[in-house]
MDTraj code that builds the backbone (N, CA, C; nanometers):
import mdtraj as md
import numpy as np

residues = "MET ARG HIS ILE LEU SER GLU LEU LEU ALA ARG GLN GLU VAL HIS ASP GLU THR VAL SER ALA ALA ASN ILE ALA VAL THR GLU VAL ARG MET THR PRO ASP LEU ARG ASN ALA THR ALA TYR VAL LYS PRO LEU LEU GLY LYS GLU GLU ASP GLU ILE VAL SER ALA LEU ARG GLN ASN THR ALA TYR LEU GLN LYS GLU VAL ALA LYS ARG LEU GLY LEU LYS PHE ALA PRO LYS LEU MET PHE ARG PRO ASP GLU SER PHE ASP GLU ALA ASP ARG ILE GLU LYS LEU LEU ARG ASP PRO LYS VAL ALA ARG ASP LEU GLY ASP GLU GLU GLU".split()
xyz = np.array([
    [0.3649, 3.5427, 1.5379],
    [0.2815, 3.5291, 1.6543],
    [0.3127, 3.6390, 1.7561],
    [0.4415, 3.6719, 1.7708],
    [0.4792, 3.7778, 1.8645],
    [0.4159, 3.9105, 1.8249],
    [0.4158, 3.9394, 1.6955],
    [0.3581, 4.0654, 1.6488],
    [0.2070, 4.0703, 1.6713],
    [0.1420, 3.9587, 1.6501],
    [-0.0032, 3.9554, 1.6699],
    [-0.0378, 3.9735, 1.8175],
    [0.0333, 3.9035, 1.9047],
    [0.0085, 3.9211, 2.0484],
    [0.0368, 4.0644, 2.0920],
    [0.1460, 4.1208, 2.0413],
    [0.1793, 4.2597, 2.0756],
    [0.0701, 4.3547, 2.0300],
    [0.0192, 4.3312, 1.9097],
    [-0.0871, 4.4166, 1.8557],
    [-0.2144, 4.4050, 1.9396],
    [-0.2516, 4.2827, 1.9762],
    [-0.3708, 4.2630, 2.0596],
    [-0.3581, 4.3359, 2.1929],
    [-0.2401, 4.3288, 2.2529],
    [-0.2196, 4.3944, 2.3816],
    [-0.2102, 4.5459, 2.3677],
    [-0.1462, 4.5930, 2.2616],
    [-0.1318, 4.7374, 2.2413],
    [-0.2666, 4.8038, 2.2133],
    [-0.3512, 4.7334, 2.1409],
    [-0.4840, 4.7892, 2.1086],
    [-0.5862, 4.7639, 2.2185],
    [-0.5408, 4.7074, 2.3262],
    [-0.6251, 4.6782, 2.4428],
    [-0.7497, 4.5985, 2.4051],
    [-0.7289, 4.4957, 2.3208],
    [-0.8402, 4.4118, 2.2780],
    [-0.8745, 4.3037, 2.3798],
    [-0.7894, 4.2878, 2.4803],
    [-0.8184, 4.1929, 2.5879],
    [-0.9039, 4.2664, 2.6901],
    [-1.0198, 4.2122, 2.7173],
    [-1.1135, 4.2802, 2.8065],
    [-1.0878, 4.2407, 2.9521],
    [-0.9750, 4.2885, 3.0009],
    [-0.9348, 4.2647, 3.1391],
    [-0.8684, 4.3926, 3.1883],
    [-0.9142, 4.4426, 3.3024],
    [-0.8615, 4.5703, 3.3536],
    [-0.7114, 4.5671, 3.3772],
    [-0.6620, 4.4589, 3.4325],
    [-0.5190, 4.4491, 3.4631],
    [-0.4358, 4.4547, 3.3355],
    [-0.4793, 4.3828, 3.2338],
    [-0.4057, 4.3783, 3.1065],
    [-0.4200, 4.5105, 3.0320],
    [-0.5391, 4.5656, 3.0294],
    [-0.5628, 4.6901, 2.9557],
    [-0.4905, 4.8091, 3.0178],
    [-0.4741, 4.8085, 3.1489],
    [-0.4119, 4.9216, 3.2168],
    [-0.2601, 4.9227, 3.2028],
    [-0.2016, 4.8117, 3.1618],
    [-0.0554, 4.8014, 3.1564],
    [-0.0048, 4.8049, 3.0125],
    [0.1143, 4.8572, 2.9960],
    [0.1840, 4.8479, 2.8684],
    [0.2727, 4.7249, 2.8758],
    [0.2408, 4.6258, 2.7936],
    [0.3080, 4.4970, 2.8023],
    [0.3845, 4.4716, 2.6729],
    [0.5111, 4.4346, 2.6888],
    [0.5943, 4.3992, 2.5741],
    [0.6021, 4.2472, 2.5647],
    [0.5776, 4.1943, 2.4457],
    [0.5981, 4.0523, 2.4197],
    [0.7379, 4.0431, 2.3613],
    [0.8327, 3.9975, 2.4422],
    [0.9727, 4.0008, 2.4010],
    [1.0115, 3.8828, 2.3134],
    [0.9455, 3.7696, 2.3327],
    [0.9810, 3.6507, 2.2558],
    [0.8664, 3.5510, 2.2612],
    [0.8516, 3.4743, 2.1538],
    [0.7574, 3.3630, 2.1524],
    [0.8334, 3.2415, 2.1002],
    [0.8336, 3.1363, 2.1786],
    [0.9003, 3.0119, 2.1385],
    [0.7939, 2.9082, 2.1064],
    [0.8034, 2.8540, 1.9863],
    [0.7078, 2.7543, 1.9394],
    [0.7722, 2.6162, 1.9421],
    [0.6912, 2.5152, 1.9685],
    [0.7395, 2.3787, 1.9555],
    [0.7441, 2.3456, 1.8065],
    [0.8248, 2.2465, 1.7668],
    [0.8360, 2.2138, 1.6242],
    [0.7037, 2.1774, 1.5567],
    [0.6111, 2.1187, 1.6310],
    [0.4817, 2.0825, 1.5721],
    [0.3814, 2.1985, 1.5723],
    [0.4224, 2.3129, 1.6215],
    [0.3404, 2.4353, 1.6270],
    [0.2146, 2.4210, 1.7125],
    [0.2138, 2.3247, 1.8032],
    [0.0979, 2.3038, 1.8899],
    [0.1061, 2.3851, 2.0191],
    [0.2261, 2.4192, 2.0614],
    [0.2459, 2.4918, 2.1868],
    [0.3348, 2.6130, 2.1627],
    [0.3033, 2.7186, 2.2332],
    [0.3833, 2.8412, 2.2235],
    [0.3990, 2.9001, 2.3630],
    [0.5219, 2.9411, 2.3925],
    [0.5487, 3.0093, 2.5185],
    [0.5799, 3.1544, 2.4865],
    [0.5000, 3.2442, 2.5389],
    [0.5191, 3.3875, 2.5162],
    [0.5829, 3.4480, 2.6409],
    [0.6953, 3.5138, 2.6204],
    [0.7647, 3.5810, 2.7300],
    [0.7251, 3.7281, 2.7271],
    [0.6719, 3.7750, 2.8382],
    [0.6189, 3.9110, 2.8454],
    [0.6883, 3.9895, 2.9557],
    [0.6932, 4.1192, 2.9341],
    [0.7527, 4.2092, 3.0334],
    [0.6700, 4.3368, 3.0356],
    [0.6064, 4.3670, 3.1496],
    [0.5360, 4.4952, 3.1580],
    [0.6382, 4.6079, 3.1612],
    [0.6098, 4.7133, 3.0880],
    [0.7003, 4.8273, 3.0882],
    [0.7058, 4.8837, 3.2292],
    [0.8212, 4.9243, 3.2696],
    [0.8525, 4.9706, 3.4046],
    [0.8578, 4.8547, 3.5044],
    [0.8315, 4.7321, 3.4597],
    [0.8458, 4.6147, 3.5439],
    [0.7528, 4.6077, 3.6631],
    [0.6451, 4.6817, 3.6613],
    [0.5540, 4.6855, 3.7757],
    [0.4471, 4.5773, 3.7635],
    [0.4112, 4.5186, 3.8768],
    [0.3016, 4.4220, 3.8867],
    [0.3153, 4.3075, 3.7864],
    [0.4354, 4.2583, 3.7709],
    [0.4618, 4.1542, 3.6720],
    [0.3811, 4.0272, 3.6987],
    [0.3768, 3.9825, 3.8216],
    [0.3050, 3.8592, 3.8542],
    [0.1553, 3.8716, 3.8283],
    [0.0973, 3.9862, 3.8624],
    [-0.0457, 4.0068, 3.8409],
    [-0.0789, 4.0097, 3.6919],
    [0.0085, 4.0709, 3.6138],
    [-0.0159, 4.0813, 3.4701],
    [-0.0043, 3.9447, 3.4041],
    [0.0965, 3.8679, 3.4397],
    [0.1118, 3.7336, 3.3832],
    [-0.0077, 3.6471, 3.4222],
    [-0.0534, 3.6600, 3.5445],
    [-0.1708, 3.5862, 3.5894],
    [-0.2954, 3.6258, 3.5092],
    [-0.3133, 3.7555, 3.4849],
    [-0.4279, 3.8030, 3.4060],
    [-0.4199, 3.7525, 3.2620],
    [-0.2991, 3.7496, 3.2059],
    [-0.2840, 3.6968, 3.0699],
    [-0.3195, 3.5484, 3.0649],
    [-0.2790, 3.4757, 3.1673],
    [-0.3111, 3.3329, 3.1729],
    [-0.4616, 3.3109, 3.1816],
    [-0.5327, 3.3994, 3.2492],
    [-0.6787, 3.3883, 3.2588],
    [-0.7470, 3.4180, 3.1257],
    [-0.6812, 3.4944, 3.0400],
    [-0.7381, 3.5310, 2.9106],
    [-0.6752, 3.4530, 2.7952],
    [-0.6144, 3.3401, 2.8250],
    [-0.5456, 3.2612, 2.7239],
    [-0.6392, 3.2144, 2.6135],
    [-0.7588, 3.1695, 2.6475],
    [-0.8515, 3.1167, 2.5468],
    [-0.8829, 3.2224, 2.4407],
    [-0.9117, 3.3431, 2.4845],
    [-0.9398, 3.4509, 2.3895],
    [-0.8194, 3.4791, 2.3008],
    [-0.7024, 3.4873, 2.3618],
    [-0.5812, 3.5174, 2.2852],
    [-0.5483, 3.4057, 2.1863],
    [-0.5662, 3.2805, 2.2254],
    [-0.5429, 3.1676, 2.1347],
    [-0.6357, 3.1761, 2.0144],
    [-0.7626, 3.2046, 2.0400],
    [-0.8607, 3.2131, 1.9324],
    [-0.8257, 3.3257, 1.8352],
    [-0.7874, 3.4405, 1.8881],
    [-0.7526, 3.5544, 1.8029],
    [-0.6259, 3.5287, 1.7214],
    [-0.5268, 3.4674, 1.7829],
    [-0.4021, 3.4373, 1.7120],
    [-0.4305, 3.3403, 1.5978],
    [-0.5072, 3.2344, 1.6250],
    [-0.5391, 3.1364, 1.5209],
    [-0.6164, 3.2008, 1.4068],
    [-0.7106, 3.2883, 1.4408],
    [-0.7910, 3.3553, 1.3386],
    [-0.7039, 3.4458, 1.2517],
    [-0.6161, 3.5225, 1.3128],
    [-0.5338, 3.6175, 1.2381],
    [-0.4222, 3.5497, 1.1593],
    [-0.3770, 3.4329, 1.2047],
    [-0.2751, 3.3594, 1.1304],
    [-0.3367, 3.2645, 1.0277],
    [-0.4685, 3.2468, 1.0343],
    [-0.5361, 3.1565, 0.9421],
    [-0.5056, 3.0099, 0.9707],
    [-0.4905, 2.9761, 1.0977],
    [-0.4592, 2.8392, 1.1371],
    [-0.5861, 2.7621, 1.1691],
    [-0.5837, 2.6331, 1.1370],
    [-0.6973, 2.5478, 1.1690],
    [-0.7036, 2.5218, 1.3197],
    [-0.5873, 2.4996, 1.3795],
    [-0.5791, 2.4755, 1.5230],
    [-0.5019, 2.5881, 1.5894],
    [-0.5509, 2.6313, 1.7025],
    [-0.4827, 2.7373, 1.7763],
    [-0.3717, 2.6751, 1.8605],
    [-0.2498, 2.7294, 1.8532],
    [-0.1446, 2.6793, 1.9418],
    [-0.1795, 2.7092, 2.0873],
    [-0.1460, 2.6156, 2.1751],
    [-0.1703, 2.6365, 2.3174],
    [-0.0690, 2.7384, 2.3674],
    [-0.1196, 2.8502, 2.4199],
    [-0.0337, 2.9582, 2.4682],
    [-0.0039, 2.9433, 2.6160],
    [0.1206, 2.9696, 2.6499],
    [0.1619, 2.9768, 2.7894],
    [0.2342, 3.1101, 2.8063],
    [0.2054, 3.1804, 2.9119],
    [0.2692, 3.3090, 2.9375],
    [0.3660, 3.2959, 3.0537],
    [0.4835, 3.3529, 3.0332],
    [0.5861, 3.3537, 3.1375],
    [0.6501, 3.4912, 3.1428],
    [0.6912, 3.5333, 3.2606],
    [0.7623, 3.6615, 3.2695],
    [0.9003, 3.6481, 3.2058],
    [0.9417, 3.7508, 3.1350],
    [1.0733, 3.7511, 3.0715],
    [1.1764, 3.7966, 3.1741],
    [1.2654, 3.7080, 3.2080],
    [1.3666, 3.7386, 3.3081],
    [1.5016, 3.7709, 3.2454],
    [1.5077, 3.7819, 3.1142],
    [1.6360, 3.8077, 3.0478],
    [1.6904, 3.9462, 3.0824],
    [1.6042, 4.0428, 3.1055],
    [1.6504, 4.1767, 3.1416],
    [1.7138, 4.1765, 3.2806],
    [1.6526, 4.1019, 3.3718],
    [1.7082, 4.0903, 3.5068],
    [1.8430, 4.0196, 3.5029],
    [1.8532, 3.9173, 3.4205],
    [1.9792, 3.8450, 3.4075],
    [2.0862, 3.9339, 3.3449],
    [2.0493, 4.0135, 3.2463],
    [2.1450, 4.1064, 3.1846],
    [2.1949, 4.2093, 3.2867],
    [2.1058, 4.2592, 3.3708],
    [2.1465, 4.3532, 3.4764],
    [2.2429, 4.2874, 3.5743],
    [2.2159, 4.1618, 3.6097],
    [2.3028, 4.0904, 3.7024],
    [2.4427, 4.0724, 3.6429],
    [2.4498, 4.0376, 3.5162],
    [2.5794, 4.0200, 3.4497],
    [2.6522, 4.1532, 3.4393],
    [2.5790, 4.2585, 3.4087],
    [2.6389, 4.3925, 3.3993],
    [2.7001, 4.4336, 3.5332],
    [2.6291, 4.4063, 3.6420],
    [2.6818, 4.4390, 3.7752],
    [2.8075, 4.3579, 3.8061],
    [2.8071, 4.2320, 3.7654],
    [2.9256, 4.1484, 3.7859],
    [3.0459, 4.2026, 3.7091],
    [3.0222, 4.2466, 3.5875],
    [3.1316, 4.2989, 3.5067],
    [3.1857, 4.4311, 3.5604],
    [3.1031, 4.5049, 3.6321],
    [3.1472, 4.6327, 3.6902],
    [3.2178, 4.6142, 3.8247],
    [3.2139, 4.4936, 3.8783],
    [3.2811, 4.4650, 4.0045],
    [3.4302, 4.4975, 3.9904],
    [3.4903, 4.5655, 4.0873],
    [3.6318, 4.6038, 4.0769],
    [3.7261, 4.4865, 4.0521],
    [3.6993, 4.3718, 4.1127],
    [3.7849, 4.2548, 4.0913],
    [3.7794, 4.2069, 3.9469],
    [3.6611, 4.2054, 3.8903],
    [3.6459, 4.1616, 3.7514],
    [3.7021, 4.2664, 3.6571],
    [3.6765, 4.3935, 3.6857],
    [3.7292, 4.5014, 3.6009],
    [3.8812, 4.4983, 3.5982],
    [3.9427, 4.4686, 3.7122],
    [4.0896, 4.4584, 3.7184],
    [4.1379, 4.3478, 3.6238],
    [4.0716, 4.2344, 3.6264],
    [4.1110, 4.1215, 3.5415],
    [4.0886, 4.1536, 3.3938],
    [3.9809, 4.2215, 3.3641],
    [3.9548, 4.2590, 3.2247],
    [4.0552, 4.3623, 3.1756],
    [4.0984, 4.4510, 3.2634],
    [4.1974, 4.5540, 3.2269],
    [4.3315, 4.4947, 3.1922],
    [4.3717, 4.3851, 3.2557],
    [4.5004, 4.3206, 3.2274],
    [4.5039, 4.2613, 3.0871],
    [4.3919, 4.2131, 3.0388],
    [4.3862, 4.1532, 2.9055],
    [4.4077, 4.2566, 2.7957],
    [4.3621, 4.3775, 2.8188],
    [4.3716, 4.4818, 2.7165],
    [4.5143, 4.5314, 2.7000],
    [4.5974, 4.5187, 2.8029],
    [4.7347, 4.5703, 2.7960],
    [4.8215, 4.4787, 2.7254],
])
top = md.Topology()
chain = top.add_chain()
for i, resn in enumerate(residues, 1):
    res = top.add_residue(resn, chain, resSeq=i)
    for name in ("N", "CA", "C"):
        top.add_atom(name, md.element.get_by_symbol(name[0]), res)
traj = md.Trajectory(xyz[None], top)
């Protein structure tokens, strides 16, 4: 499903100016066990206008659901939900914490 959504967005098959103008990465898709619901985590490249892009994707959910179901050969289309991927922001926050002099001092003691 992640590959299909990525392909649809890369080929600009969504007829929305906001979505077509942005390069959007689908970083992860989480499905419920019954395959009825899917949460797609997206991140616009360069991180610009994230809220507007997620909002535009939510407005085009029906089209994307129909295309995903058609390309996967599913009888029922999973209900798609789009959310911004915050894992990159969290990774940056952890990286900054690890570079803190107090933490670096503690990590240096373990290596000796």
